[in-house]
TORZASE-375144 format. One line per field, with one value per residue (C-alpha): residue in one letter; z, x, y; residue number from 1; chain. Coordinates in pm, 1 decimal, padded with zeros to 6 digits, always signed. Each point is the difference from the previous one (the first is absolute). Layout:
resn <- a | ... .
w <- Z | ... .
u <- X | ... .
v <- Y | ... .
resi <- NUM | ... .
chain <- A | ... .
***
This chain:
resn <- x | x | x | x | x | x | x | x | x | x | x | x | x | x | x | x | x | x | x | x | x | x | x | x | x | x | x | x | x | x | x | x | x | x | x | x | x | x | x | x | x | x | x | x | x | x | x | x | x | x | x | x | x | x | x | x | x | x | x | x | x | x | x | x | x | x | x | x | x | x | x | x | x | x | x | x | x | x | x | x | x | x | x .
w <- -00609.9 | -00386.9 | -00071.4 | +00296.9 | -00153.1 | -00368.6 | +00107.0 | +00225.3 | -00367.4 | -00180.5 | +00239.7 | -00054.4 | -00344.3 | +00018.2 | +00221.0 | -00204.4 | -00260.5 | +00171.0 | +00051.2 | -00359.8 | +00003.5 | +00262.6 | -00206.2 | -00313.7 | -00036.9 | -00374.4 | +00033.2 | +00225.3 | +00009.8 | -00314.6 | +00155.3 | +00150.7 | -00329.8 | -00126.8 | +00183.1 | -00010.7 | -00405.1 | +00057.4 | +00154.1 | -00185.9 | -00227.0 | +00159.4 | +00131.9 | -00395.6 | -00081.0 | +00222.7 | +00222.3 | +00359.6 | +00271.6 | +00157.4 | -00345.5 | -00028.8 | +00383.5 | -00088.8 | -00312.7 | +00150.2 | +00319.2 | -00266.4 | -00183.7 | +00318.5 | +00016.6 | -00377.9 | +00079.5 | +00259.8 | -00122.5 | +00046.4 | +00423.1 | -00107.3 | +00000.3 | -00380.9 | -00098.7 | +00220.2 | -00115.1 | -00399.9 | +00072.3 | +00217.3 | -00230.3 | +00053.4 | +00132.7 | +00352.7 | +00281.0 | +00252.6 | +00399.7 .
u <- -03388.8 | -00027.6 | +00246.3 | +00240.7 | +00008.5 | +00058.9 | +00274.4 | +00124.6 | -00038.8 | +00197.1 | +00280.3 | -00014.5 | +00003.0 | +00324.3 | +00172.6 | -00067.4 | +00155.6 | +00275.7 | +00046.5 | +00034.1 | +00332.4 | +00128.3 | -00079.6 | +00080.5 | +00279.7 | -00046.3 | -00295.6 | +00020.5 | -00210.4 | -00132.6 | -00355.7 | +00046.5 | +00075.5 | -00307.3 | -00255.7 | +00092.3 | -00031.2 | -00299.2 | -00111.3 | +00042.7 | -00144.5 | -00295.5 | -00022.5 | +00046.9 | -00309.7 | -00162.8 | -00108.9 | -00175.7 | +00190.8 | -00041.6 | +00030.1 | +00358.7 | +00121.2 | -00148.2 | +00213.9 | +00301.0 | -00036.1 | -00053.3 | +00314.2 | +00211.9 | -00086.7 | +00037.1 | +00309.7 | -00121.3 | +00126.9 | +00353.6 | -00038.2 | -00096.9 | +00290.1 | -00101.0 | +00116.2 | +00316.7 | +00157.7 | -00072.1 | +00211.2 | +00249.0 | +00311.0 | +00166.4 | -00086.6 | -00203.9 | +00131.1 | -00173.9 | +00093.0 .
v <- -02471.0 | -00109.8 | +00279.5 | -00120.5 | -00378.5 | +00168.0 | +00140.8 | -00312.2 | -00164.7 | +00226.0 | -00036.4 | -00342.8 | -00008.5 | +00215.1 | -00247.6 | -00247.6 | +00243.4 | +00032.9 | -00406.8 | -00041.9 | +00267.1 | -00225.3 | -00309.9 | +00042.7 | +00288.6 | -00000.3 | +00150.1 | +00256.3 | +00254.8 | -00057.8 | -00049.8 | +00333.4 | +00174.0 | -00186.0 | +00081.0 | +00373.8 | -00026.2 | -00181.9 | +00263.2 | +00245.2 | -00160.4 | -00009.4 | +00318.2 | +00144.3 | -00204.7 | +00183.2 | -00301.4 | +00066.6 | +00037.0 | -00364.7 | -00153.0 | +00118.7 | -00094.2 | -00357.0 | +00026.7 | +00072.4 | -00204.1 | -00311.1 | +00095.9 | -00001.6 | -00392.6 | -00112.5 | -00189.0 | -00117.4 | -00392.5 | +00153.8 | -00128.4 | -00364.2 | -00259.5 | -00085.6 | +00312.7 | +00055.2 | -00367.5 | +00160.1 | +00308.1 | -00101.0 | -00114.5 | -00260.7 | -00360.7 | +00023.5 | -00246.8 | -00168.6 | +00094.1 .
resi <- 1 | 2 | 3 | 4 | 5 | 6 | 7 | 8 | 9 | 10 | 11 | 12 | 13 | 14 | 15 | 16 | 17 | 18 | 19 | 20 | 21 | 22 | 23 | 24 | 25 | 26 | 27 | 28 | 29 | 30 | 31 | 32 | 33 | 34 | 35 | 36 | 37 | 38 | 39 | 40 | 41 | 42 | 43 | 44 | 45 | 46 | 47 | 48 | 49 | 50 | 51 | 52 | 53 | 54 | 55 | 56 | 57 | 58 | 59 | 60 | 61 | 62 | 63 | 64 | 65 | 66 | 67 | 68 | 69 | 70 | 71 | 72 | 73 | 74 | 75 | 76 | 77 | 78 | 79 | 80 | 81 | 82 | 83 .
chain <- A | A | A | A | A | A | A | A | A | A | A | A | A | A | A | A | A | A | A | A | A | A | A | A | A | A | A | A | A | A | A | A | A | A | A | A | A | A | A | A | A | A | A | A | A | A | A | A | A | A | A | A | A | A | A | A | A | A | A | A | A | A | A | A | A | A | A | A | A | A | A | A | A | A | A | A | A | A | A | A | A | A | A .
***
C-alpha cells in the first residue's frame, strides 16, 4: 500500500510540473531539466536511492509559485484587463 501511495504522489508531482509548463510557457520544461541535473548530482554524490528520488521530486516543484496569480501578473507583458 505504501509503494502504491508513493507512485500516486509521484504522478501528482509530475502533473503539477506539467501544470507549471502550461501556466508559464516562458519556463516550459525548465523544472524537468533542473530535476534531471539535480538527480545526476545526487547520483554523483553517491546518495542513497530514496534520497535521490526525494531530491528529484523536490526539484520538479522548485518553481511551484509559477502557478500563482501574482506570478502570472508579474510575468505577463503589457496591461492586464479585468473582464
